[in-house]
N, CA, C and O atoms as a CHARMM CRD file, in Angstrom:
* protein
*
  316
    1    1 MET  N    -46.97500 -25.05800 -17.15500 PROA 1      0.00000
    2    1 MET  CA   -45.86600 -25.17300 -18.07800 PROA 1      0.00000
    3    1 MET  C    -45.29800 -23.79500 -18.45400 PROA 1      0.00000
    4    1 MET  O    -44.10100 -23.63000 -18.68800 PROA 1      0.00000
    5    2 ALA  N    -46.21900 -22.80700 -18.50000 PROA 2      0.00000
    6    2 ALA  CA   -45.79000 -21.45700 -18.87100 PROA 2      0.00000
    7    2 ALA  C    -44.88500 -20.86100 -17.79600 PROA 2      0.00000
    8    2 ALA  O    -43.93500 -20.14600 -18.11500 PROA 2      0.00000
    9    3 THR  N    -45.17300 -21.14900 -16.52200 PROA 3      0.00000
   10    3 THR  CA   -44.33900 -20.59600 -15.45400 PROA 3      0.00000
   11    3 THR  C    -42.94600 -21.21200 -15.47900 PROA 3      0.00000
   12    3 THR  O    -41.96200 -20.53400 -15.18300 PROA 3      0.00000
   13    4 VAL  N    -42.85900 -22.47500 -15.82600 PROA 4      0.00000
   14    4 VAL  CA   -41.54900 -23.12200 -15.91200 PROA 4      0.00000
   15    4 VAL  C    -40.74300 -22.49100 -17.03600 PROA 4      0.00000
   16    4 VAL  O    -39.54700 -22.24400 -16.88000 PROA 4      0.00000
   17    5 ASP  N    -41.38900 -22.22800 -18.16900 PROA 5      0.00000
   18    5 ASP  CA   -40.69800 -21.57600 -19.29000 PROA 5      0.00000
   19    5 ASP  C    -40.24400 -20.16900 -18.90200 PROA 5      0.00000
   20    5 ASP  O    -39.14900 -19.74500 -19.27100 PROA 5      0.00000
   21    6 LYS  N    -41.08500 -19.44300 -18.15700 PROA 6      0.00000
   22    6 LYS  CA   -40.71200 -18.10200 -17.71300 PROA 6      0.00000
   23    6 LYS  C    -39.54500 -18.16000 -16.73000 PROA 6      0.00000
   24    6 LYS  O    -38.63300 -17.33600 -16.79400 PROA 6      0.00000
   25    7 GLU  N    -39.57600 -19.11500 -15.84000 PROA 7      0.00000
   26    7 GLU  CA   -38.48800 -19.25900 -14.88000 PROA 7      0.00000
   27    7 GLU  C    -37.18000 -19.61100 -15.57400 PROA 7      0.00000
   28    7 GLU  O    -36.12000 -19.09700 -15.21700 PROA 7      0.00000
   29    8 ILE  N    -37.26100 -20.48300 -16.56200 PROA 8      0.00000
   30    8 ILE  CA   -36.05300 -20.84600 -17.32000 PROA 8      0.00000
   31    8 ILE  C    -35.52200 -19.63000 -18.07400 PROA 8      0.00000
   32    8 ILE  O    -34.31500 -19.39000 -18.10100 PROA 8      0.00000
   33    9 ALA  N    -36.43300 -18.85800 -18.69100 PROA 9      0.00000
   34    9 ALA  CA   -36.01200 -17.65700 -19.41500 PROA 9      0.00000
   35    9 ALA  C    -35.39100 -16.64800 -18.45100 PROA 9      0.00000
   36    9 ALA  O    -34.38800 -16.01300 -18.77800 PROA 9      0.00000
   37   10 LEU  N    -35.97300 -16.49900 -17.28300 PROA 10     0.00000
   38   10 LEU  CA   -35.43300 -15.58600 -16.27400 PROA 10     0.00000
   39   10 LEU  C    -34.05700 -16.03800 -15.80400 PROA 10     0.00000
   40   10 LEU  O    -33.15000 -15.22300 -15.63800 PROA 10     0.00000
   41   11 MET  N    -33.91200 -17.33200 -15.59200 PROA 11     0.00000
   42   11 MET  CA   -32.60700 -17.86500 -15.18300 PROA 11     0.00000
   43   11 MET  C    -31.56600 -17.65900 -16.28000 PROA 11     0.00000
   44   11 MET  O    -30.41100 -17.34900 -15.98800 PROA 11     0.00000
   45   12 GLN  N    -31.96600 -17.82800 -17.53700 PROA 12     0.00000
   46   12 GLN  CA   -31.04000 -17.61600 -18.65200 PROA 12     0.00000
   47   12 GLN  C    -30.62000 -16.14900 -18.70900 PROA 12     0.00000
   48   12 GLN  O    -29.45400 -15.83500 -18.94800 PROA 12     0.00000
   49   13 GLN  N    -31.59300 -15.25100 -18.48500 PROA 13     0.00000
   50   13 GLN  CA   -31.27900 -13.82800 -18.49400 PROA 13     0.00000
   51   13 GLN  C    -30.30900 -13.48400 -17.35900 PROA 13     0.00000
   52   13 GLN  O    -29.35900 -12.72700 -17.56400 PROA 13     0.00000
   53   14 ARG  N    -30.53700 -14.02000 -16.20200 PROA 14     0.00000
   54   14 ARG  CA   -29.64100 -13.76500 -15.07300 PROA 14     0.00000
   55   14 ARG  C    -28.25100 -14.32800 -15.33200 PROA 14     0.00000
   56   14 ARG  O    -27.25200 -13.70100 -14.97900 PROA 14     0.00000
   57   15 MET  N    -28.17800 -15.48500 -15.93400 PROA 15     0.00000
   58   15 MET  CA   -26.87100 -16.07300 -16.25200 PROA 15     0.00000
   59   15 MET  C    -26.13800 -15.20900 -17.27200 PROA 15     0.00000
   60   15 MET  O    -24.92100 -15.04600 -17.18400 PROA 15     0.00000
   61   16 ASP  N    -26.87100 -14.65300 -18.24300 PROA 16     0.00000
   62   16 ASP  CA   -26.24400 -13.76000 -19.21900 PROA 16     0.00000
   63   16 ASP  C    -25.71800 -12.49100 -18.54200 PROA 16     0.00000
   64   16 ASP  O    -24.62600 -12.02100 -18.86000 PROA 16     0.00000
   65   17 GLN  N    -26.49500 -11.94300 -17.61400 PROA 17     0.00000
   66   17 GLN  CA   -26.05600 -10.76000 -16.88500 PROA 17     0.00000
   67   17 GLN  C    -24.81000 -11.06300 -16.05400 PROA 17     0.00000
   68   17 GLN  O    -23.87900 -10.25900 -16.00000 PROA 17     0.00000
   69   18 MET  N    -24.80000 -12.22000 -15.41200 PROA 18     0.00000
   70   18 MET  CA   -23.63000 -12.59800 -14.61400 PROA 18     0.00000
   71   18 MET  C    -22.41000 -12.77500 -15.50400 PROA 18     0.00000
   72   18 MET  O    -21.29600 -12.42500 -15.11300 PROA 18     0.00000
   73   19 ASP  N    -22.61500 -13.31900 -16.70200 PROA 19     0.00000
   74   19 ASP  CA   -21.50000 -13.50900 -17.63000 PROA 19     0.00000
   75   19 ASP  C    -20.92400 -12.15600 -18.04900 PROA 19     0.00000
   76   19 ASP  O    -19.70600 -11.99700 -18.13300 PROA 19     0.00000
   77   20 LYS  N    -21.80000 -11.18400 -18.31200 PROA 20     0.00000
   78   20 LYS  CA   -21.33400  -9.84300 -18.67000 PROA 20     0.00000
   79   20 LYS  C    -20.56400  -9.20800 -17.51500 PROA 20     0.00000
   80   20 LYS  O    -19.52100  -8.58800 -17.72100 PROA 20     0.00000
   81   21 LYS  N    -21.07800  -9.36600 -16.31500 PROA 21     0.00000
   82   21 LYS  CA   -20.39400  -8.81000 -15.14400 PROA 21     0.00000
   83   21 LYS  C    -19.03600  -9.46100 -14.93700 PROA 21     0.00000
   84   21 LYS  O    -18.07000  -8.78600 -14.58200 PROA 21     0.00000
   85   22 LEU  N    -18.95700 -10.76700 -15.15500 PROA 22     0.00000
   86   22 LEU  CA   -17.66800 -11.45700 -15.03400 PROA 22     0.00000
   87   22 LEU  C    -16.67800 -10.96300 -16.07300 PROA 22     0.00000
   88   22 LEU  O    -15.49200 -10.81000 -15.78200 PROA 22     0.00000
   89   23 ASP  N    -17.16400 -10.71000 -17.29700 PROA 23     0.00000
   90   23 ASP  CA   -16.28200 -10.17200 -18.32500 PROA 23     0.00000
   91   23 ASP  C    -15.75000  -8.79800 -17.93500 PROA 23     0.00000
   92   23 ASP  O    -14.57400  -8.50200 -18.14400 PROA 23     0.00000
   93   24 LYS  N    -16.61800  -7.95400 -17.36600 PROA 24     0.00000
   94   24 LYS  CA   -16.18000  -6.62900 -16.91700 PROA 24     0.00000
   95   24 LYS  C    -15.14900  -6.74800 -15.79800 PROA 24     0.00000
   96   24 LYS  O    -14.15000  -6.02900 -15.78400 PROA 24     0.00000
   97   25 MET  N    -15.39600  -7.64900 -14.87300 PROA 25     0.00000
   98   25 MET  CA   -14.44900  -7.84400 -13.77900 PROA 25     0.00000
   99   25 MET  C    -13.11300  -8.34700 -14.29800 PROA 25     0.00000
  100   25 MET  O    -12.06100  -7.94500 -13.80100 PROA 25     0.00000
  101   26 ASP  N    -13.14800  -9.21400 -15.28200 PROA 26     0.00000
  102   26 ASP  CA   -11.91800  -9.73400 -15.87000 PROA 26     0.00000
  103   26 ASP  C    -11.11900  -8.62200 -16.53900 PROA 26     0.00000
  104   26 ASP  O     -9.89500  -8.57000 -16.42400 PROA 26     0.00000
  105   27 GLU  N    -11.82900  -7.72600 -17.24600 PROA 27     0.00000
  106   27 GLU  CA   -11.14500  -6.59600 -17.87200 PROA 27     0.00000
  107   27 GLU  C    -10.50600  -5.68700 -16.82300 PROA 27     0.00000
  108   27 GLU  O     -9.37500  -5.23200 -16.99200 PROA 27     0.00000
  109   28 LYS  N    -11.23000  -5.43000 -15.75200 PROA 28     0.00000
  110   28 LYS  CA   -10.68700  -4.57900 -14.68600 PROA 28     0.00000
  111   28 LYS  C     -9.47600  -5.23400 -14.02800 PROA 28     0.00000
  112   28 LYS  O     -8.48900  -4.56100 -13.73000 PROA 28     0.00000
  113   29 LEU  N     -9.54900  -6.53000 -13.80600 PROA 29     0.00000
  114   29 LEU  CA    -8.42400  -7.23700 -13.20800 PROA 29     0.00000
  115   29 LEU  C     -7.20800  -7.20800 -14.12500 PROA 29     0.00000
  116   29 LEU  O     -6.08100  -7.03400 -13.66100 PROA 29     0.00000
  117   30 ASP  N     -7.43500  -7.37800 -15.42900 PROA 30     0.00000
  118   30 ASP  CA    -6.32000  -7.29000 -16.37700 PROA 30     0.00000
  119   30 ASP  C     -5.68700  -5.91100 -16.34200 PROA 30     0.00000
  120   30 ASP  O     -4.46500  -5.77900 -16.40300 PROA 30     0.00000
  121   31 SER  N     -6.52900  -4.87400 -16.24300 PROA 31     0.00000
  122   31 SER  CA    -6.01700  -3.51300 -16.18000 PROA 31     0.00000
  123   31 SER  C     -5.18400  -3.29600 -14.91500 PROA 31     0.00000
  124   31 SER  O     -4.11800  -2.68400 -14.96700 PROA 31     0.00000
  125   32 LEU  N     -5.67200  -3.79600 -13.78800 PROA 32     0.00000
  126   32 LEU  CA    -4.92500  -3.65500 -12.53300 PROA 32     0.00000
  127   32 LEU  C     -3.59300  -4.38400 -12.58300 PROA 32     0.00000
  128   32 LEU  O     -2.57300  -3.85600 -12.13900 PROA 32     0.00000
  129   33 VAL  N     -3.60100  -5.57900 -13.11600 PROA 33     0.00000
  130   33 VAL  CA    -2.36100  -6.34800 -13.21200 PROA 33     0.00000
  131   33 VAL  C     -1.36600  -5.62200 -14.10800 PROA 33     0.00000
  132   33 VAL  O     -0.17100  -5.58300 -13.81500 PROA 33     0.00000
  133   34 LYS  N     -1.86200  -5.04700 -15.19900 PROA 34     0.00000
  134   34 LYS  CA    -0.97200  -4.31500 -16.11000 PROA 34     0.00000
  135   34 LYS  C     -0.37900  -3.09800 -15.40400 PROA 34     0.00000
  136   34 LYS  O      0.80800  -2.80900 -15.55300 PROA 34     0.00000
  137   35 GLN  N     -1.21300  -2.38000 -14.62900 PROA 35     0.00000
  138   35 GLN  CA    -0.72100  -1.20100 -13.91300 PROA 35     0.00000
  139   35 GLN  C      0.29200  -1.58500 -12.84100 PROA 35     0.00000
  140   35 GLN  O      1.23700  -0.83900 -12.58700 PROA 35     0.00000
  141   36 LEU  N      0.10600  -2.72400 -12.22200 PROA 36     0.00000
  142   36 LEU  CA     1.01700  -3.13400 -11.15900 PROA 36     0.00000
  143   36 LEU  C      2.31300  -3.72000 -11.69100 PROA 36     0.00000
  144   36 LEU  O      3.39000  -3.41500 -11.17900 PROA 36     0.00000
  145   37 LEU  N      2.22000  -4.54700 -12.70000 PROA 37     0.00000
  146   37 LEU  CA     3.37700  -5.34600 -13.09600 PROA 37     0.00000
  147   37 LEU  C      4.01400  -4.95200 -14.41700 PROA 37     0.00000
  148   37 LEU  O      4.92700  -5.63800 -14.87500 PROA 37     0.00000
  149   38 HSD  N      3.56600  -3.87000 -15.04800 PROA 38     0.00000
  150   38 HSD  CA     4.17600  -3.44200 -16.31000 PROA 38     0.00000
  151   38 HSD  C      5.65600  -3.15900 -16.06600 PROA 38     0.00000
  152   38 HSD  O      5.99500  -2.43800 -15.12800 PROA 38     0.00000
  153   39 PRO  N      6.54400  -3.71500 -16.89500 PROA 39     0.00000
  154   39 PRO  CA     7.98000  -3.60700 -16.59300 PROA 39     0.00000
  155   39 PRO  C      8.55300  -2.19200 -16.68200 PROA 39     0.00000
  156   39 PRO  O      9.58900  -1.91400 -16.07900 PROA 39     0.00000
  157   40 ASP  N      7.90100  -1.29500 -17.41900 PROA 40     0.00000
  158   40 ASP  CA     8.44200   0.05900 -17.55000 PROA 40     0.00000
  159   40 ASP  C      7.71300   1.09100 -16.69100 PROA 40     0.00000
  160   40 ASP  O      8.33800   2.00000 -16.14500 PROA 40     0.00000
  161   41 SER  N      6.40800   0.95400 -16.57500 PROA 41     0.00000
  162   41 SER  CA     5.65000   1.99000 -15.87300 PROA 41     0.00000
  163   41 SER  C      4.80100   1.44400 -14.73200 PROA 41     0.00000
  164   41 SER  O      3.99500   2.18300 -14.16700 PROA 41     0.00000
  165   42 GLY  N      4.95500   0.21300 -14.39100 PROA 42     0.00000
  166   42 GLY  CA     4.15200  -0.37300 -13.32000 PROA 42     0.00000
  167   42 GLY  C      4.61800   0.04900 -11.94100 PROA 42     0.00000
  168   42 GLY  O      5.68800   0.63800 -11.78100 PROA 42     0.00000
  169   43 VAL  N      3.81500  -0.25400 -10.96900 PROA 43     0.00000
  170   43 VAL  CA     4.12900   0.10300  -9.58800 PROA 43     0.00000
  171   43 VAL  C      5.41800  -0.57400  -9.14000 PROA 43     0.00000
  172   43 VAL  O      6.23400   0.03100  -8.44400 PROA 43     0.00000
  173   44 THR  N      5.59600  -1.81100  -9.53600 PROA 44     0.00000
  174   44 THR  CA     6.80800  -2.54300  -9.15600 PROA 44     0.00000
  175   44 THR  C      8.05300  -1.86100  -9.71000 PROA 44     0.00000
  176   44 THR  O      9.06400  -1.74700  -9.01700 PROA 44     0.00000
  177   45 ALA  N      7.97900  -1.40700 -10.95800 PROA 45     0.00000
  178   45 ALA  CA     9.13000  -0.72500 -11.56200 PROA 45     0.00000
  179   45 ALA  C      9.42100   0.58600 -10.83600 PROA 45     0.00000
  180   45 ALA  O     10.58100   0.93000 -10.61000 PROA 45     0.00000
  181   46 ARG  N      8.36100   1.31800 -10.46900 PROA 46     0.00000
  182   46 ARG  CA     8.57300   2.57500  -9.74700 PROA 46     0.00000
  183   46 ARG  C      9.17400   2.33600  -8.37300 PROA 46     0.00000
  184   46 ARG  O     10.04100   3.09300  -7.93500 PROA 46     0.00000
  185   47 VAL  N      8.72800   1.30200  -7.69500 PROA 47     0.00000
  186   47 VAL  CA     9.28900   0.98300  -6.38400 PROA 47     0.00000
  187   47 VAL  C     10.76700   0.64300  -6.51900 PROA 47     0.00000
  188   47 VAL  O     11.58400   1.07900  -5.70800 PROA 47     0.00000
  189   48 ASN  N     11.11100  -0.13000  -7.53600 PROA 48     0.00000
  190   48 ASN  CA    12.51900  -0.48300  -7.74700 PROA 48     0.00000
  191   48 ASN  C     13.36300   0.75400  -8.04300 PROA 48     0.00000
  192   48 ASN  O     14.48600   0.86900  -7.55100 PROA 48     0.00000
  193   49 ARG  N     12.82900   1.68600  -8.84900 PROA 49     0.00000
  194   49 ARG  CA    13.57900   2.92100  -9.14000 PROA 49     0.00000
  195   49 ARG  C     13.73700   3.76000  -7.88000 PROA 49     0.00000
  196   49 ARG  O     14.80400   4.32300  -7.63900 PROA 49     0.00000
  197   50 ASN  N     12.68100   3.84800  -7.07500 PROA 50     0.00000
  198   50 ASN  CA    12.76700   4.62500  -5.83400 PROA 50     0.00000
  199   50 ASN  C     13.76900   4.00700  -4.87100 PROA 50     0.00000
  200   50 ASN  O     14.50300   4.72500  -4.19200 PROA 50     0.00000
  201   51 THR  N     13.80300   2.68200  -4.80600 PROA 51     0.00000
  202   51 THR  CA    14.75900   1.99900  -3.93300 PROA 51     0.00000
  203   51 THR  C     16.18400   2.27500  -4.38700 PROA 51     0.00000
  204   51 THR  O     17.05900   2.53300  -3.56100 PROA 51     0.00000
  205   52 ALA  N     16.42200   2.22500  -5.68500 PROA 52     0.00000
  206   52 ALA  CA    17.75900   2.49700  -6.21300 PROA 52     0.00000
  207   52 ALA  C     18.16300   3.94500  -5.93100 PROA 52     0.00000
  208   52 ALA  O     19.30900   4.20800  -5.56600 PROA 52     0.00000
  209   53 ALA  N     17.23100   4.88100  -6.09900 PROA 53     0.00000
  210   53 ALA  CA    17.53400   6.28400  -5.82700 PROA 53     0.00000
  211   53 ALA  C     17.82100   6.49200  -4.34500 PROA 53     0.00000
  212   53 ALA  O     18.72700   7.24300  -3.98500 PROA 53     0.00000
  213   54 ARG  N     17.05400   5.83200  -3.48800 PROA 54     0.00000
  214   54 ARG  CA    17.27200   5.97700  -2.05000 PROA 54     0.00000
  215   54 ARG  C     18.64500   5.43800  -1.66000 PROA 54     0.00000
  216   54 ARG  O     19.33400   6.05300  -0.84600 PROA 54     0.00000
  217   55 LYS  N     19.05300   4.31100  -2.21900 PROA 55     0.00000
  218   55 LYS  CA    20.36400   3.74800  -1.88700 PROA 55     0.00000
  219   55 LYS  C     21.48300   4.68000  -2.33200 PROA 55     0.00000
  220   55 LYS  O     22.48000   4.83600  -1.62700 PROA 55     0.00000
  221   56 THR  N     21.32200   5.29500  -3.49000 PROA 56     0.00000
  222   56 THR  CA    22.32900   6.24600  -3.97000 PROA 56     0.00000
  223   56 THR  C     22.38200   7.47300  -3.06200 PROA 56     0.00000
  224   56 THR  O     23.46100   7.97600  -2.75000 PROA 56     0.00000
  225   57 LEU  N     21.22800   7.94400  -2.64800 PROA 57     0.00000
  226   57 LEU  CA    21.16700   9.10500  -1.76700 PROA 57     0.00000
  227   57 LEU  C     21.80300   8.80500  -0.41600 PROA 57     0.00000
  228   57 LEU  O     22.49300   9.65700   0.14500 PROA 57     0.00000
  229   58 VAL  N     21.58300   7.62500   0.10400 PROA 58     0.00000
  230   58 VAL  CA    22.18700   7.24400   1.39200 PROA 58     0.00000
  231   58 VAL  C     23.71300   7.23200   1.27500 PROA 58     0.00000
  232   58 VAL  O     24.40800   7.68600   2.18400 PROA 58     0.00000
  233   59 LYS  N     24.23200   6.71900   0.16600 PROA 59     0.00000
  234   59 LYS  CA    25.68800   6.72100  -0.03900 PROA 59     0.00000
  235   59 LYS  C     26.22200   8.14300  -0.08900 PROA 59     0.00000
  236   59 LYS  O     27.26700   8.43800   0.49100 PROA 59     0.00000
  237   60 ALA  N     25.51000   9.02300  -0.78000 PROA 60     0.00000
  238   60 ALA  CA    25.95400  10.41800  -0.88300 PROA 60     0.00000
  239   60 ALA  C     25.93500  11.09600   0.48400 PROA 60     0.00000
  240   60 ALA  O     26.83900  11.87000   0.80100 PROA 60     0.00000
  241   61 ILE  N     24.93100  10.82000   1.28500 PROA 61     0.00000
  242   61 ILE  CA    24.86100  11.42200   2.62100 PROA 61     0.00000
  243   61 ILE  C     26.01100  10.92600   3.49300 PROA 61     0.00000
  244   61 ILE  O     26.57800  11.70600   4.25800 PROA 61     0.00000
  245   62 TRP  N     26.36400   9.65600   3.39300 PROA 62     0.00000
  246   62 TRP  CA    27.48700   9.15000   4.17400 PROA 62     0.00000
  247   62 TRP  C     28.80000   9.80500   3.73900 PROA 62     0.00000
  248   62 TRP  O     29.67200  10.06300   4.56800 PROA 62     0.00000
  249   63 VAL  N     28.93700  10.07100   2.44600 PROA 63     0.00000
  250   63 VAL  CA    30.13100  10.77700   1.97000 PROA 63     0.00000
  251   63 VAL  C     30.16900  12.18500   2.57400 PROA 63     0.00000
  252   63 VAL  O     31.22000  12.64700   3.01900 PROA 63     0.00000
  253   64 LEU  N     29.01700  12.86000   2.58400 PROA 64     0.00000
  254   64 LEU  CA    28.96700  14.19700   3.18700 PROA 64     0.00000
  255   64 LEU  C     29.28300  14.14800   4.68200 PROA 64     0.00000
  256   64 LEU  O     29.99600  15.01500   5.18600 PROA 64     0.00000
  257   65 TYR  N     28.77100  13.15900   5.39000 PROA 65     0.00000
  258   65 TYR  CA    29.10500  13.00700   6.80900 PROA 65     0.00000
  259   65 TYR  C     30.61100  12.84400   6.99000 PROA 65     0.00000
  260   65 TYR  O     31.20200  13.42500   7.90000 PROA 65     0.00000
  261   66 GLY  N     31.21100  12.06600   6.13400 PROA 66     0.00000
  262   66 GLY  CA    32.66600  11.86300   6.21800 PROA 66     0.00000
  263   66 GLY  C     33.42600  13.15100   5.98600 PROA 66     0.00000
  264   66 GLY  O     34.39700  13.44000   6.68600 PROA 66     0.00000
  265   67 ILE  N     32.98700  13.93100   5.00100 PROA 67     0.00000
  266   67 ILE  CA    33.66000  15.20700   4.71000 PROA 67     0.00000
  267   67 ILE  C     33.50000  16.16700   5.88300 PROA 67     0.00000
  268   67 ILE  O     34.45800  16.84000   6.26300 PROA 67     0.00000
  269   68 VAL  N     32.30700  16.23900   6.45800 PROA 68     0.00000
  270   68 VAL  CA    32.07600  17.13300   7.60100 PROA 68     0.00000
  271   68 VAL  C     32.90600  16.67400   8.79400 PROA 68     0.00000
  272   68 VAL  O     33.51200  17.50000   9.47700 PROA 68     0.00000
  273   69 ALA  N     32.94100  15.37300   9.05400 PROA 69     0.00000
  274   69 ALA  CA    33.73600  14.86100  10.17900 PROA 69     0.00000
  275   69 ALA  C     35.21300  15.15800   9.97100 PROA 69     0.00000
  276   69 ALA  O     35.91400  15.50900  10.92000 PROA 69     0.00000
  277   70 ALA  N     35.69400  15.02100   8.73500 PROA 70     0.00000
  278   70 ALA  CA    37.10600  15.31600   8.46000 PROA 70     0.00000
  279   70 ALA  C     37.39600  16.80600   8.64600 PROA 70     0.00000
  280   70 ALA  O     38.44700  17.18200   9.16600 PROA 70     0.00000
  281   71 ALA  N     36.46300  17.64000   8.22100 PROA 71     0.00000
  282   71 ALA  CA    36.66400  19.09000   8.37400 PROA 71     0.00000
  283   71 ALA  C     36.66900  19.48600   9.85000 PROA 71     0.00000
  284   71 ALA  O     37.48600  20.30500  10.26900 PROA 71     0.00000
  285   72 ILE  N     35.76000  18.90700  10.64000 PROA 72     0.00000
  286   72 ILE  CA    35.75000  19.19900  12.07500 PROA 72     0.00000
  287   72 ILE  C     37.00900  18.67200  12.73600 PROA 72     0.00000
  288   72 ILE  O     37.58700  19.33300  13.59800 PROA 72     0.00000
  289   73 GLY  N     37.43400  17.48600  12.33600 PROA 73     0.00000
  290   73 GLY  CA    38.67800  16.93100  12.89600 PROA 73     0.00000
  291   73 GLY  C     39.88000  17.78800  12.57300 PROA 73     0.00000
  292   73 GLY  O     40.76500  17.97800  13.40600 PROA 73     0.00000
  293   74 LYS  N     39.90500  18.30900  11.34500 PROA 74     0.00000
  294   74 LYS  CA    41.02700  19.15800  10.96100 PROA 74     0.00000
  295   74 LYS  C     41.00700  20.47800  11.73900 PROA 74     0.00000
  296   74 LYS  O     42.06300  21.01800  12.07000 PROA 74     0.00000
  297   75 MET  N     39.82200  20.99000  12.02800 PROA 75     0.00000
  298   75 MET  CA    39.73000  22.24800  12.77600 PROA 75     0.00000
  299   75 MET  C     40.25700  22.06300  14.19900 PROA 75     0.00000
  300   75 MET  O     40.92300  22.94800  14.73600 PROA 75     0.00000
  301   76 PHE  N     39.95500  20.90300  14.81300 PROA 76     0.00000
  302   76 PHE  CA    40.39300  20.67500  16.18800 PROA 76     0.00000
  303   76 PHE  C     41.82700  20.19000  16.29700 PROA 76     0.00000
  304   76 PHE  O     42.56900  20.59800  17.19100 PROA 76     0.00000
  305   77 PHE  N     42.20200  19.32900  15.39200 PROA 77     0.00000
  306   77 PHE  CA    43.51100  18.67600  15.52000 PROA 77     0.00000
  307   77 PHE  C     44.51700  19.13400  14.47000 PROA 77     0.00000
  308   77 PHE  O     45.67400  18.71400  14.51900 PROA 77     0.00000
  309   78 GLY  N     44.12400  19.96800  13.53600 PROA 78     0.00000
  310   78 GLY  CA    45.04000  20.41200  12.48600 PROA 78     0.00000
  311   78 GLY  C     45.95900  21.52300  12.96500 PROA 78     0.00000
  312   78 GLY  O     45.67300  22.20400  13.95000 PROA 78     0.00000
  313   79 SER  N     47.02700  21.68900  12.27800 PROA 79     0.00000
  314   79 SER  CA    47.99200  22.71200  12.69600 PROA 79     0.00000
  315   79 SER  C     47.69300  24.04500  12.08900 PROA 79     0.00000
  316   79 SER  O     48.41100  25.01200  12.34100 PROA 79     0.00000
């Protein structure tokens, strides 16, 4: 009977340890989700800002290409 009581106590202790580990994992997962999806400083927000900056930069480069092409055209075909 004593071994059964010890086994039950050991199982209870292991279940308590697993519960603590699950709580720690839950906290870490919450932290990761917050870092990824925070609307102001999360990874998603940074990706969106970088995408917007890249699109603006591409437009500016095309404008510069147009200006350079016009200047070269004027040099060859201008009076």
